[in-house]
N, C-alpha and C positions, 0 to 999 in steps of 0.2 A: 504494500500500500504506500503510495507516494506521500511524502511529507514535505509540504511546500512552505511551512512556516515553523518558526522556532517553538511556538506554543500553540496547542490545539485543545479546544473544548468540545465535548460531544453534547448535543442538545436533543432531548427527548420531550415531546409535547403531546398533549391530548388534542389532536387536530380537530376533533369533533366539537370543540368548544370555541366559539368566536373569541372569547377572552384569551384563550391559549394561543390562538393564531396571532392576535395583536401583540401579546406579550413576547412570543417567539420573535416576531419581527423587531421589536425594540431591543431585545437582548442581542440578537445577531448584529444589528446595526452598531450597537455600542461596542461589542467585542471587535468587530472588523475595523472600526475606527481606531482602535487601540493596537492594531497589528496582531490580534489574536485570531487564529484560524478557527473555523466552526465546521463541525462534521455532523451530518444529519442522515437518518435513514431515508433511502430513496422513496419508500412508500409514503413517508410522512411529508416529504418535500413537495409532493404533488399539491398538497393543501396549504402550503406555506408560501408567502411572498418572499422568496429568497433570491439574493443576487447570485450571479454566476460563480463568484469566488468561493461560495460555500461548497465544501467537499461532500459528495454523496456516496453512501455505501449501500449495497443491495441487501446483504445478508444480516439479519438481526441475530448476531451471535457475539460472544465475548471478544472475538478477535477484532470486531469493528471498532473497539475502543483502544486498540494498540496505539501508543504514542500520545494518548490524550491525558491531560493532567487532571481533568475534572469532568464529571457528568452532571449537567444541569437538567433538572426535570421540572416541567411546568404542567400542573394539573391537580386533580384531587387525590384522595387516598389510593384509589385503584392505579392511577398512573404512577404514583410514587412507589407503590409496591412492585409495579412492573420495572421501574428504574432500579429498584433494589436487586432484582434478578441480574441485571447487567452489572451492577456495582459489585455484587458478591463474586460473580464469575470472573470478572476482570481485575478486581482489586482496586479499581479506580474510585475515589471518593465521590459520593453523590451529594449534590446541593439541591434541595427541593424548594420550589416556590409554590405555595398553596393557592390554587384557584378553586378549591372546593369549599367544604364546610369547616370541619375541625382541623384536620391536617397536622397531627402531632409529629409526623416524620419531616414536615417541611421546616425550613429554617427561616423563610421569608414569606411575606404576603405580596399580593399583586402590586400594591403601592410602593413596594421596596425595590422595584426592578433597577432603578438607577444605582441604588446602593449595592445591589448584587453585582452589577457589572463593574462598579468601581472596586469592590473588594476582590473580585476575581482578577482584575487587571493588576492590582497591586499585591496580590497574593496575601491579603489580610484576612485569612481564615484559618481555623484550626481543624484538625481531623480527629474524630473520636471513633472508636470501634464499638459496635453494638452486637451483643450476643445473638446468635441464631440458635435454632434447634435442628438436629438431624432426626429424621423419622424413618423407621423401618417397619414394614408390615410383614408379619409371619402368617403362614397358613399351613397347617399340618406339619409344623416343624421346619418348613422351608421359607426362605426370604423371597417374597414375591414382588416387593416394591420398595424403593428408597426415594426419599424426598427431603425437603428442608423447609424452614420457614423463618422469617424475621419476626413476625408478630405471633402467630399461633398455628398449631396443628389441631384441628377439631374433628372429632369422631361424632357423627350425627346420624339420626334415624333418617331413612329414606322416605317413608310414607307418613303422612300427617296423622293417620288414624291409629297407628301402632307405636308403642314405646320401644325403646332400645334397652335391652337387659345387659348390663355390664358389670364386671368386677374390676376394681381399681387396684393397682399394685405400685409400690414404691420401693426401689432398691431390693427387688426380689422377694418382697413380703406383701401378702394381701392386706388391703386396708378396709375395704367395704364393697358391697355390691348393691345395686338397686336398678330400678327402671327409670329412664330419663329420656329427654329429647337429645342429649348429647353430652360430651365432655370436651372442654377446651384446655389444651396444654399450651401455655403461653410463656413468652419471655417477658422481662420487665418492659421492653419496648411495646410489646403487645398487651400489656396490662391496661392501657387506655383505649384498646380497640375492642375486639369481640369479647374478651374476658371481662372488660368493664361493663359491657351491656348485659352480660350474664350474671352480674353481681359480684364480680371479683374485686380484689383490692387494687388500688393504684400503687404501683411500685416505682420508686425513683430509678431512672436509667442506670445510675452508678451502682445500684444494688445488684449483686450477682445472685440470681435465684431463678427457680422455675416455678410456674404456677399450674395448678390443676383445678379447674372450675367447672362444677356440674351445671348443666342447663336443665332447668325445670325437673329436678329429681323428685321421685316419689319415695321419699325416705326421711326419717327423723334426723339422721346424721348425713348431711350432704353439704358440708361447708367447703368453701374454697380452701385449698391447701397451698402453702408456700414451702418449697423444699430447697435443699442445697443445690447449687449450680452443678454439682457433680452427681446428683441423683439420676437414676433412670426411672422414668415414669412409664407405666404400661396400662393400657386399656384393653381388657379382654372382652370381646363381644361374645355373648353366650350363644352356643350353637342353635338353641331352640328359638332364638329371637329373629325377627326379620333382619335382612341384611342392613348394614350400616354403610355410610359413605365417609371417606376421609377428605377433608378440605385443608389445603395448606395455603395460608394467607388469603383465603377466599378466591384464589386464582387457579390452583391446580387441584384436580379432584380425582378420586379413585373409588369405584364401587368395591366395597370390601367383600372378600369371600366369606362363606359361612364359617363362623367361629374364629374370625380373624383376631390376631393379637397385634396391637399397635404400640411400638416402643418409641419413646421420645427422650432424647438426651441432648446435652449441650452440643451445639454445632462445632465442627472442626474449623469452619471458615466464617469469620464475622463479616458484617457489612460495615463499610467505612462511610461515615457521614461528615460532610463539611459543615462547620459551624461558624457563623458570623458574629454571634452575640455571646456575651458572658452572663446573660441573665440566668437566674436560677430556675430549676424546673418548677419550683413553687410558683414563681411569677408566670411561667408559661401555662401552668395548669389553670391558674386563676383567669388568665386572659382567654384561653381557648374555650373554657366552659362558662365564662362571664360569671364567676362565682361572687356572691355578695360579701364584700369585706369592709363595708362602711362601718365606722365605729372602732376600727382597729387603732390602737394607740402605740403599739410597739413596746419594746423593752424599755424600762426606765433607765435614764442616763445618770 
């Protein structure tokens, strides 16, 4: 792949959103003016008003980020998780700009595009690593599927009228069993995503832990569990129950075989996120959810 500039940034956008198209145009113009090359997927370039100097690549694979210093993603949570797939596979840091609703993976909002470009040009950003999970599906003692997730791996029922019977295991020991709509196995990053919606705790990103959160469990003891980051979580789907389905980050799915066992452990490969701000996660949480903090006086001085 030809390299025509000393620095190159890869741009990934949700081209189905007019806001993303306009945002992509502004980002590309700002980077090119500063002498930074831009690379875009050919399939997305069709919907973007891009100058001829933008480099186009055909294949959506990790190698398309070769030589890029940063991956800028414009869109909502789904687009950011798509970007995370590229970031994990390539090792290139991802900088997300939220064009959706909550967007905890994003570092900037649509109104911050000028700041984003300036920080990229001057390299005024830091890179942090976020824990992932590796997922292995067993059937009759054989490994039948492998996957990964940045937010969560969720085992869910397939049919609305039937519940899923499961037994939960942590570190090789059974914990409890019940009927439910599903089980979410999440990272701290994913604690504000599906696990949060299922009633799980919010875990600060710097905390190393794994979460196991039941969804609508028919049981007296069905509390969210927080384990060591080195624990191995397992969900055994009982053979007599209807088939379940595995979802990884809500993007990749697998219909589980009868009596499947799903194991979730800390991922071998993290996702690298570019950060522009030093604001605490507490402030981010308050801002994203518009939490009421009026009346706060702070610690006495």
